[in-house]
N, C-alpha and C positions, 0 to 999 in steps of 0.2 A: 762734750759728748753728746750720744745722742739718745735723745728721750723715746719711746715708746709708745706713744699715743695715735690714737686714731690718727690718718692724714686726713687735711681735707677735700685732699680730692677725689675720696672712694666713695661720695654717696651721692652716684648718680644709679640708678637701680630702675630696672625696666622689667616687666616680666619675659621671660625665657632661661632658661636652661641649656646646659650640653654637659657631657660627659666629657674630662679634661683633654684626651685626645678628641671629640670632634670640636676641640675649637682649630682647629686647622682647617677644619669645612666652612665655619661658622667666620674664621674671620677671611676665608679668601681661598672659598669654593673647593674645595679640593677634594678627590676621594682619597678613602680611608680606612684601613685595614689594619685587625692591631693581631698577633699571636704571640704564647708562649713557646716554645721550640723545645726548653730544656726546663723539663718540670723539679729536675731538683737543685739544692735543694727544696724537699717540700716541706709547708708548716710542718710544724713538729705533731700537733694532735689534730685529727680532724673530727672525730666523736667524742663526744662525755655523753655521761648520763645527764637529763632535764637539771639544768642548776637549777631555777626557783622549786626541785622538790628535793633535792641535796643540796644544798648551799647550809654551811652552819650556823644557824641563826643566835649570835649571843654578846658577851660583853664580857669587859674586866671583871673579877670580883671585886670590892672594894672593903675590906672590914675594917670599918671605925672600931676606936677605944673606945672603953667604955668610962674609962677615967681621963679627962681631958688635960686635969693639970702635968700628969704623969707622959701623958702622948705630944702637951707643948714642951716639955725637955728632953724628948727621945729627938734625940741628931741620927740616928742611921735608919732607917724605910727596908722592913725587912718584908719578903714573901712565897712565894713558892710558884714555878711553875708545873704542871697537870696535866694528864690525858684527862679530855672533858669527856668522861665514855659514856653517858647521858642525857652531853648537847643542855645541861644546865645552866652552867656557866659558874654554877659552884663546884669545889670541890670537894667528895665526899668520900665517903668512910674507904669504898675501894677501889678509888683512884688516884695513883699512885704517881708522885712528884715524878717529874724528867731530868733526869742528873745534866752535866756538856752542856746547858744552852745557857744563850748570850745575853745580859739582859743589862741595861742602863740606865743611869741620869741624865742623859746626855753631856756628859764627860767621863762618866767612869765606867768602864767596860769593867765587868763579872761575870764566869759562868756559876750555874746550878752545880749542888753539891748532888752527892748517891741519891738524896734523899727529891732534890729539886729547888731544893732551898736557894735562896741569895739575900747579902746583905747590901746595900747601899747606901753612904754618907747621903744623907736628907740637905737641901737648902729650899732659900726661897727661892721659887720660878723655878723649879723645874720640870722638866716634864719626865716622868719614868715611863720607857718601851722593853718589849719583847724582842729578842731578832727574832721572825721563825725562823724554825729549823726544818731542813730538809726531811719531806716525808709526814711533815705533818702542815695543819693550818690555822690561824686564825678567825676565828668569831668574826662576821661581817654583821652588820645593822638591818633592819628593812629596806638599806637604801645603797646595801652593798660593799660600803666603808668599812672598811676594817679595823675592827678593834686591840688594837694592841698596848696601848696607852694611858699613863694615868699623868693629870697635869693637877704639880702641889703648889699651887699660891694664896697661901689661908686668906688675904683679905678682898681676894680678887686685883682685876685688871683697874686702874683707874677711870676712871670716867673719860671715854670712847662714842664719839654718835654711832659707833655701831652696834657698843655693846660690849666686845672682850669679852673675859673669860668670870664670869660670876665665881664669887668668892668659896673655894675649895675646906674650909674651916682648918683642920689642925691636921698632923704630918697623922694618916689611918694609922693601927692597927698592924694590917699587914695590905699592899696590892697581890692580890694571886692573879697567873697570865693563863686563862684556858686553854688549851691545841686539842685539837680531835687528826686521828689520823687522817691522812691522804694519800691516796695512791697516783692523785693528779702535780701536786707537788713531790713524790719519789719519783717520776721518774726521770730517768734522763733529757728526756726530748721534751722541751717548755715550747711555748713560742707565747711573747711578751706584749700585748697591747703597746703602745705610751702613743700620746695622744699632749701638746705644745698646746699650749694657746689658745685657747677655748673660748676668751676673755668675750664673755656676754657684757653687752654696757646696759640691753633695756628688754622687754617682755619677748618683741617681734626679733631682738638673734637670739635669744635663748630657742624659740622655734623653729629656727634657722638649724640653730647645733642639732634640737634633736631630729629634723628630715633629714638631715645631714649627718657627720660621723658615727650621732649615735643610735640611729639607725642603719646604718652599717654593721653597727659595733651588735648593735641587737642579734640581726641577723649571724651571727657569727659563735660557734662554739668551738672555737681553739682555743683561747688563752683564759681557761677556768682554772689552770694553776698556778699558774703566775697572775694572772689579774689584769692587769686596766695599771698605768703606772700615767697621771695626768700633771707635766713638768712645770707645774705654775703659769701667772695669770689665767687662777679661772673662771675672774669677773675684771670688767674696767673700771675698778675705785667705788663702784656702788657695792661695799659687802653686804646690802639685804638681799644679793641677787646668788646669795652663798646656797641660800634656801631649794632655789631653780637648781643646781647645778649640783647638787645630789639630787636631788628629783630627778634631772637626769641622766647618775650612776643608776640610777635601777633599775634601765631602760639592761644593762648588761649581763651577760653569760660572764660572770666571775667575780673578784673583791676587785674595788678599786682602794688606789692608793696617790696618793696626794705631794704635792710643791705647792707654797708658797714662788711668787710673782714678784716686781713690779709696782704692777695693778692690782695686788691684792690685800696694802699694807691700810695698816691703822695710821693714814697721813697725822692726821692731831696726836698722835703718839711721837715728841720728840730728843725721849729720853734712850734710844737707843735698842731698851729693854720689851716695850710691849708693841711693838710696831706689827706685832704677827699678831697679838692675842687671839682676836676674832676669826683667824681663818685659824688658830688653834682648837678652840672651841667647839669650830663643826670639823673639821677635818683631823685632826693629832699633833703631832710632832713635826717641826720645821724641817728635820733632817733624822734619818733613823737609820735602816737594815734590814733585809731579809733574806732568808736561802729559798730558792727554790731550782731541782731538779740539782745540778754540780756549778750552777752558778749562785755568788753571791751579789744582791743585789745593795746598792749603798745608792741612801737618796741624800742630795746634802742642798742647803737652805745658800743660794748663793749671790744674797741679795741685801745691800746692808743699806736702812735708812733709821735716821740721816744723815749725812757728812756733816756741817753744820748746825745753828739755830741762829736765823729763824731760819724754818730749812721750806723747798718747795718740791712740787712733788716728781720734778723730777734730779731731786739731791737726793740720786742714791748712787753704789756701785756693784760694782763685781769683788766680793768680799766674801771669807769666810768667815774670821775670827780667833780666837787665841781660841777659844773652849771649842770649841764645834773641829777645829784643827785637831787638837788633843782626841775627841773623844775617835777622829777618824783611823785616829794612828793606831788607837786600842785597839781599836774595828776590826784593822783591817790585821795588826797582828794575832788576832784570832782566827782567822781566816787560813783552811791548808793552803801551799801552792799551787796544790791539784785541782781548784774549781780558777772559773772562769767569774772575770768580775764586771758589771756592770755600772760605771758611775756614770750617774746622772745631777740634773743640777737644769735652776730655770735658763741663765744665761751660758753658752760654752767657755768653755777653759779657754780654748784660743778658734779665731774664727777668719774664714775668708775675707768675706764680705766687707770689714768691717776691721779687719785685720788687725790693728794694735789697740782699735781706740778698745774692742772689749773686753781686753786681756782678766782673768780671775785673780790678785793679788797673791795670792798663794801658789800657785798656777809651778813653780817648782818645787816647795813643798809636799806638792800632793803627788809631782810627777817621783820623786826622791821614796815618798812610804810605800805609791806604786810597783816600783821598779822590779824588775825579773819578772812580773806576773801578766798575764792571759786579760787584758779589758779592753773593755770598748766603752767612750764617753760619749753621753747624751746632752744633748743642750738643744734649748728651745729658744724665745725671744725673738729672733731677730725677724720671724715671718719670714723664712725662708728655708733648703733646704740646701747640704753641705756635706758630703760623705770625705772627707780626710782619710787618706790612710798612712801608717806605718811610712815613714818617712820623707812628706812632702813637707815642701818648706815654702814662705813665704819670707821674703825680708822681712817683716815686721817682728816674725815672731824666732830670730834670730838670736836676743837678750836670751828666751827664758828654754829654748832648744836645743841650739846650737845646730854648726853643720849636717847634723845628723838627722834633721829633722824631725817630724812627731815619734814620740814612744809607740805611740798605738794608733788607732782607730779613732776619730773625731766624730761623728754623727749630727749634723743640726736638723732637727726635726722639725717638716712644713705643722703648719699650725693648722688646727682644726676651724679657724675662724679663716685662714687664709686673708687674705689681703682686707680683716677688719670688717666679714661679712659685704663687697661691693662689688662690684661688676652689674653682670644682668642675673635676673632671679628667673629662673625656669622654670619646664611645667613639672620637676617634682619638688618644688618648691624650695631649690635650695641655692645661694648665689652662686657665677662663678670664682670671682674672689682670688684672681689668677697672681699670687706672691711677686713681688717687688725682684724676685733671680725667673720668676715665669713660671715656677711649679704649684702644679693647683691646692688647693686644701685636701687635708687626709689624713692618714695613720698612719705611724711604723709601725712594725711589726719588726721582733728579734725571735729568728727560730733558732734553737740553741737545741743542737745535739752533739750531747757529753759537755764539750768545754767549745766545739764549736761553733760559732756568734755570725750568724748571718742575716743582713737584713732586706727587709721588703716593704714596700708604698703599696700605699694601696689609694688612691683619692678618692676623696669624696663621690660619691652614686658613681663611681665608674668599678670598670673590670681592673683585675688586677694585670694583665697583658696590657695596658695604657698606660705606658712609660715614659711615655716622650711627646712632641711636639718638632715637627719638620717642617719650614717652613725656604722665602726666597730670601734671602741681603744683597737689592739690586740697587745702584746708583740710585733709580728711583727712590725707593722705601730710603736713602737713605738723605734725599734732598726732601724729603717731606718729614724725616724727623727731625733735622734740623729746626725746620721751618716752624716746628712745632714744637719741639722738648721744655716751652721755657711761658708753653698756655695756661690754662687750667685742661688734668687731665677731667674727660668726661664729655667737654662740647666741643671736640676736632673730627672734622670731618672723616673719616675712609679715604685711605690709601685707597682710588681707582685701581683694579686690576694687579693686586697686591700677586698672583702669580701669574704675568706677563712680563716677557723682558725682551727689549727690543735686542737686534743684533748686535747695533753698534755700539746698547750699553753692558754685550756677555762680553765686551773688549777691558770692561771696565771695573773686575773686579762683581764677579758674580757669583756669591755663592749659596749654595744648600748647605740652610742649616738644621743642626742636630741639637733639641735641648733637653738632655740625655737626665730625668730628675733627681735620678740619685747615682749617676755615672758620677767615675772617680779615676783615679790611676787604678792599672791596670783594665778596664774600661777600654776597648776597641770598637768603631762603627765603621760599615762599609756600605758601600750606595749603588745599587746597582744601576744602569740607567739604561732603557729602551731593552734590559732582556742580558747588555752588555756583562760583562764580568765586573764583579764587586773592585773599587773602588774604595783604600782604605780615605775614612775624614781626618781633618789635624784637631785634635784640641786648643781651643784660643790662648788655656792657660797650663802650661807645663809643670807647674807646683815644683821648684825646683829651684827657689831661693828669688823670686824675681817680684813685683809688685801688680796687683791687680789690672788688666788692661781693660779698660771703659771706652764707651761710647759707638756711636753708631755702629763702628765696621764688627763691635764686640758685643753685641745686644742680639736678642729674642726678637725678631721680626712676630713672631704668628704671637708671642706673650703684649709688644707693644702697639699691635694691632689692634690690643682686645680691650688695651687700662686707657691709651691715647683716645676712644671712642667711647668707652663705656666707663671711665674712671678706674684707676690704681694708680700703683707704683712704679718707678720707673727702670725695668730690667737691662741696664744700661751693662752690668758685668757680672758673670756668673763664672762657678769656679768647673761649670759643666756642662759647655757648651761647645760642639764638634762642628767643623763649615768644611765641606771639597766646595772648590772652584771649579765652576760648572765650565765644559768646552767650550771656545772657542765658535769652533766649526759644526756644533749641534744645528741641524733643518731647521727650514722653518718649519714651524705644525705644534703638535701637542706630541707632549715627551710623559712619559713616567718611572718616578724614581721610587725603587725599593729600600728601602734604606733597613740594615739589620745588624745593632745593637748587643753585644758580649757584653757584661757587668763581670766586676773581679773575681765571682762566684761560678764563671759560667753559664750563666745562663742568657738566653736568648730571644728578643724579643723586634717586633718586625712592624713596620711600618710602610703604608705609600704614599706619596704625593706626586700632584695631578699638574704637570704646569705649561708653558705655551714660548714657544718662540715665534716673535713677529717680524715685519723687516720694517 
């Protein structure tokens, strides 16, 4: 089992920075232009009212029982979901309850009656939460963290290094959930920002995150309705940094929601019950759901720790557990068939890069529960991007999906931290931090129109038209790769003249490579050399049931040039690399290749690469 901790080869940082697309220039002195020539589909929302002046600040209303003895005997939790017209977080006499709203105790799922009332079985260590309905918004606190849950843990957590949950006392008389009407969540057009693996290990990295992805999000106003969902590994084992994560989300222009990852664990909790208590105290439920527009978002907790005692930090697995699976089945049963479903977890259900190593244990059950639904699945964890479409198949998935391949789109979200904040730090104060498939750090956005979901990747600090890296895979590059692949990355001398190829080497497989970071089945890449008619590039992975192709021939030379020299991972395989063999009869001298990629949604992006043929 792979343990995703910070690799030892990523800590070589010198002051400099490039946007993701400009890495071609920095690594290989190439010319570069980029343009988005197909604007449709656009982000769902471009302008909103100022968030800070319009945000619904508040909290869940907890009504304490006056008779503690009576409360202790009560095995049922009651409450009301109501419209908080005056936004004071209390149900006043003129504020009606809201019917048909889903409420859960993390196991049972009920809907409110005509007066907005609900009843749920109560048990020790439960988190009660409301599923935000379309057209309403739950309150947020001063850090924009969504407030929609209550923890019942009378005696509090066992003694934990990072505190866990303080004693909550006996069961309240009522837990009431305030909501306010929202045109933003009513709209069928939504933009949902997704951040994976913020994973800060220290204050220095907190500042990298602030100057990077969070500064980018602070400049945007398109996700006010759906908000931002951070899908695990919020910090890097030091849970005292949760406070800094909350401070970062105060920069956002929308509600912030979270999921726990394998680096957000109370590692001193070994009972398999309290391992996410400090997370829950800071951010809310381990798993939950909410509606926005015509979409139902399901946020899952996919990490189980420990698997045995005595435990190690790497002793976790990818699993929901019986109670969460029971909740998921009940939650989905209440969702109309005409809604799209976004299923998010820290670890992907299935993936290309690690193939059958990171499979969620209950993946077959999940597919069965979602059968016939319009679904997009999200995961993070692996610090890379993958865009796997319905019908895609790898040999390692056969037991889970059969010959028909994936039942719906699976997206692996690039990390906010990139390759653990490694690489060169640039003048904007953020590291290049290329990930182990060559993708730069950034934020994924789901643009949703009715039930059509379109993914959009924004590299940190870069323009959204920046969607690829173009380079040359030459015999000289492959020799350099093999000579250095086993050395410490960050100490390797650069390849000389990476965009130059001899006439002799042209006859020995020289490819123009295009790493399309969100490329997928259905994407195409065309290359025009010196203004000639475009020629189609070939994808290195067909995803038709093969195993992963790996090694120098299938690597991204742009990313390798960056990571060998400045520190990072090993982009020796990826599901989104295309290559075109250069003609043997190219004339001596300078040449220009114009690369156009068209994604599965019909959007086109253009990049240019200047290279040289020598005698």
